[in-house]
MARSEFI-805066 format. One line per 3 residues: number of its first residue (from 1); their letters; for each residue x, y, z of C-alpha. Coordinates in steps of 0.5 Angstrom, whole numbers. Layout:
NUM	a	X/Y/Z  ...
REM end
This chain:
1	mea	-22/-27/-20  -15/-24/-21  -14/-19/-16
4	kil	-14/-12/-18  -13/-4/-16  -18/1/-19
7	las	-16/8/-19  -21/14/-19  -21/21/-18
10	ygv	-25/20/-11  -21/14/-8  -18/7/-9
13	nvl	-22/0/-10  -19/-6/-9  -23/-12/-12
16	nde	-21/-20/-10  -24/-26/-9  -27/-23/-2
19	gsk	-31/-18/-6  -29/-10/-7  -26/-5/-2
22	hyd	-26/2/-3  -23/8/1  -23/15/-1
25	wnd	-17/19/-2  -18/23/4  -20/17/9
28	ils	-13/14/8  -8/16/14  -2/13/12
31	afv	2/8/7  7/3/9  11/0/3
34	ykk	15/-7/5  17/-14/3  14/-21/4
37	dli	19/-26/4  16/-32/0  22/-37/1
40	tvd	24/-37/-7  22/-29/-9  20/-23/-5
43	lic	13/-19/-6  13/-12/-5  7/-10/-1
46	mal	3/-3/1  -1/-3/7  -6/3/7
49	esk	-9/5/14  -16/9/14  -19/13/19
52	gge	-24/8/21  -18/4/23  -18/-1/18
55	tly	-12/-3/14  -12/-5/6  -7/-9/3
58	vde	-5/-9/-4  1/-12/-7  5/-12/-14
61	ema	2/-18/-17  -5/-14/-17  -7/-12/-24
64	gwk	-7/-4/-23  -1/-4/-18  4/0/-23
67	dfv	-2/5/-24  -3/6/-17  4/7/-14
70	dns	5/12/-20  -1/16/-18  -1/16/-11
73	peh	3/22/-10  -2/26/-14  -8/24/-9
76	lpg	-4/23/-3  0/30/-1  7/29/1
79	cvs	7/21/-1  14/19/-3  14/17/-11
82	fad	15/10/-13  22/12/-16  24/15/-9
85	wfi	22/9/-5  23/2/-10  30/1/-9
88	ava	30/2/-1  25/-3/-1  27/-8/-6
91	fpa	34/-9/-3  37/-13/0  33/-19/-2
94	fet	29/-23/3  29/-17/8  22/-13/10
97	npi	25/-6/9  19/-3/11  18/5/10
100	lif	13/10/11  11/13/5  5/17/7
103	krd	2/20/13  -4/25/14  -3/30/19
106	dgl	-8/29/24  -5/26/30  -5/19/27
109	riv	-1/14/32  3/9/27  3/2/29
112	mtq	8/-2/25  7/-9/27  0/-9/24
115	slt	2/-7/17  7/-12/17  3/-18/19
118	gpi	-4/-17/16  -6/-21/10  -5/-20/3
REM end
């Protein structure tokens, strides 16, 4: 099954070989974008941390990525737009370049290492 990201007015769904995962927009506490070095190419990724302590990982190879990153600021108040973060994450090549693009204002303590080491 091709992994895909599906948007809805109430949240985001990710479908892949492991099944389906849903997050309501209001449950997303933070979003980091970063790059994974895959030896010959880089993969731009996003880690979404939820109120339940889970992290949802999505990446640019998933169907629906462009729609998701373009529309995230509409659903996540204060989220940095794709146009404003893409160059900073993409360059220089083969560097992780992590950037916090969204943080909900309710006392979340962000742990960067969790976002950078999880599976995609």
